[in-house]
Phi, psi and omega in degrees: 000139181289167179297324182294316181294323177297318180299313179296324183295310182293321178296320179295319179298316179299315178298323180297317179295319179296319179299316179297320180299320179287333183270005183285178180281174181293341182276356178094003180277158179268134178238142179238140179277167179293326182290337185261018183290319180241344176211148186248111181300326181296319179293316180299314178300321180295319179295317179301318179296322179293320179297315179299320179296320180293318177301319180297319180296316180298317179299319180297319181294316182297312180296327177295316179297320179297318181297320179293318180299318180299317181298316180295316180298321181296327182282328185248017185299325184286345185255347184245143181290160184291326181292330178293321179296316181297319180297319181293319179295320180298315179299316181296317180296319179299318179299320180296313182295317180297318180298315181295324180292316179299318178299319181294316180298314180299319181296315181297316179298318180297318179298319181296312180296318181296320180297315178297314181295322181296326178295316179296319179297319180298318178301315180296316181295323181300313180293318181292320181294324178294319178295320178297316178301317179297318180293320179297317178297319179295319179296319178296319178296318178297321179296316178298317178297320179297317179297315179298316179297319179298318178296317179296320178298317178298316180297314180292323177298318178299314179296320180296316178299320178296318178296321178298316178298318178297318179296319177299318178297317179296318179296319178298315179295320179294319178298318178297318179294319179297317178299320180294319179296316179297319178297314179296324179295317178297319178296318180297318177298321178298314180296322178293321178298317178296318180297318178296321179297319179294320184286325187271343183240135176263001179267116183299321181297319179297315180297316182292324177298319178296318179299315181295318179298318180295316184289326176294318180295316186282317186275334181084027177270174185259328184209157179208151181214148175246125175256123183262137180279120174277112185294333182284315183262352182055044178235151176269120186237142179300131177239325175195157180196167180206152176090009184265146178274332179236172179257019185297322184282353178292342182262016182295131174211108185240139172283156176301129182092352182266128181069179181293322178295317178296322177295317180299322180291318181289315183278350178055043178212158180284130176250143177217144176238116187286334180216098181295336182292341180266359180277156180300149183288344186270357184286159190301134179064020179296323180296315179297322179294320179293320179298325179279344181076028182284143178243321182242142187223137174231140173232116184247119178291139179260106187240128177223129181055037176079001182247135176286122180258342181166196181221135174261120179252133179239141184227144174226137179277355173243153177295121188233114180255094182277143178284173182301325182293327178288321177298319178297319178297316179299317180294325177296317177297321176300321177297320179293322176298320178296320178296319178298316179297314181295318180296319179296316178298319179295317180297317179298321177296316178295323179296317177298316180296320180295319178296316179298318180293319179297317177299321179295318178297312182296323177297320178296316179299315179297325177296319177298319181296316178295324178298322178294320179295323180292332179292325181237101183299331182292333182258013182299131182086349181300315184296317180299315184294312183292329179295313182292321179293321179295316179298320180299312181294321180300318178294318180298329181270007172087019179287142181288155184296322180294334175282327181294331176303315179288329176297316180299313181296318179297320179294320178296328184257016189297329180254022181301329182293341180291349175294340178269359180263130180300150181299325182295339176266313183296320185257014181298128184287346181242183180296151180275144174280178185299317181294318179294322180294324175299319179293318180298321180293349180276352186296330173296323178292319178299320179299315179299315182293328180282324188265333184301321179298340178274106192299318185288347178265354182300319178295345182263005186282348184302317182286309180301327186271331191236009187286351176257007173285151182242151184303327182269004176088011182263007182277190181221160013267348188249355180068038179292155186229135175050237186286356171294335178282130178304145185301317180298322180291326177295321178292312185296327182302318180296312183296318183297315180294319180297312182293323178295322180293328180274002183243151176287146175231159182301335185256359178197168178259160180289155175248168181288166180296320180296320178294320180295318179295321178295322178296317179298316182298324182289338181265003179294129179093346176246296178277321188241159173287128183304321182299318181292320179298316180300315180295320181298318183289338181275346184274135174269111186273143175295149183294333181286348179263354182240114178257124181236173179298330178295326178299323181294000000 
């Protein structure tokens, strides 16, 4: 194909594509008519127009050449023969006709080739355009899906962000609640520690020191002091403190209503000063507070059973603004301190009363013992001697002091049952007959019956009730054997027989100490427990505790 036909062919294809683009649907897809399936009239028309234009150009050129030839012929007419002129015109006309024919042939050929090529291109474009349409539709569907997905993502993202914010709020609230629970748990443990300290210690100073240490640790203050109310002088006096750099506050003594501590006690409410540095320099203990560098101050009245027991003072060297929950905690600790003070005071009162009562009981017991000695002149001093000797042996054998208290009482009351024995039997100068001896053997039972109703004397009944029992089980009143006999009674039995042997009786005379010791040794394992006898024989007894016939 010539260059001209190629030019027309490519230009026609471009125009065809542009025409299809303009003739497409609103969505931008390419549409082809049935007439343009194998040939495109627009392209053919364009080629025809180009051919006509080319023919016109050729005609213009031919006529121009003719015009030039005429001019030339006119100029050389006189010199050229007429047949030559005719021949030249004929040639020129032939050239024009041939040119127009060639243009027509080329145009027809170009149209044919373009039409064939256009058919192939159309087939290719049809398949490609359908694929493009499908892709465009898929892209539009994908775009719609993308838009829907984007909207859904935005909606879900919004919901998620809202949920996250809600979750953050819940987590924050939960964290706050957990912190509060942990704080309350620590406070509860503190209160329990204080309660255990109060319960386990009878020393007020120890309990108050524990309370002060706990409150300093939990609240984060620097120092604390307890002022105890002296009921006699009605003054608040320093009893214990911690966290101070100097000892100036140890000499604190305030009247009720004096200073902030005195006001807190009188008004029965917690007082606090958030910044001591802004208070006037003349108020009570201001110099001591400045020396310590205190900035914040609390005074908590210690009230138990409606009575003011003292004041708890708290100090911080930094400005400390505690919330209501901390103030409540401080007041709770103050209540426990008041309970500790009240409990200690009550215990000390009970202890004093118990001591007084115990002394009264012991005085009564000693009075009963002396009355028994006065009843029988021959046994005067016997109770004192056997009591001291029994206590000595009990200590040597490892008995505890609280047990020895009951041993002493039992020894003093060992013959209490003889108050139930008639004088004609108890003081009879000769041996007792069988009937009298039966009555005499009842005196341990009488002692038990008289003393058992007295509750505080029950632990002391072992000696009055069992001191006539024997190691081999032949004693009275119950015939107990070996370890069935209470330990205190086993000890007392040795001492009682020894002192009786060394003392005069209405029916016999006293024997010497050596004879009495030999007598005790001979009864080991039958009348007495061997261990007790061994310990008794190893002790060097004071002469005032051993009464012998020589003393008489």
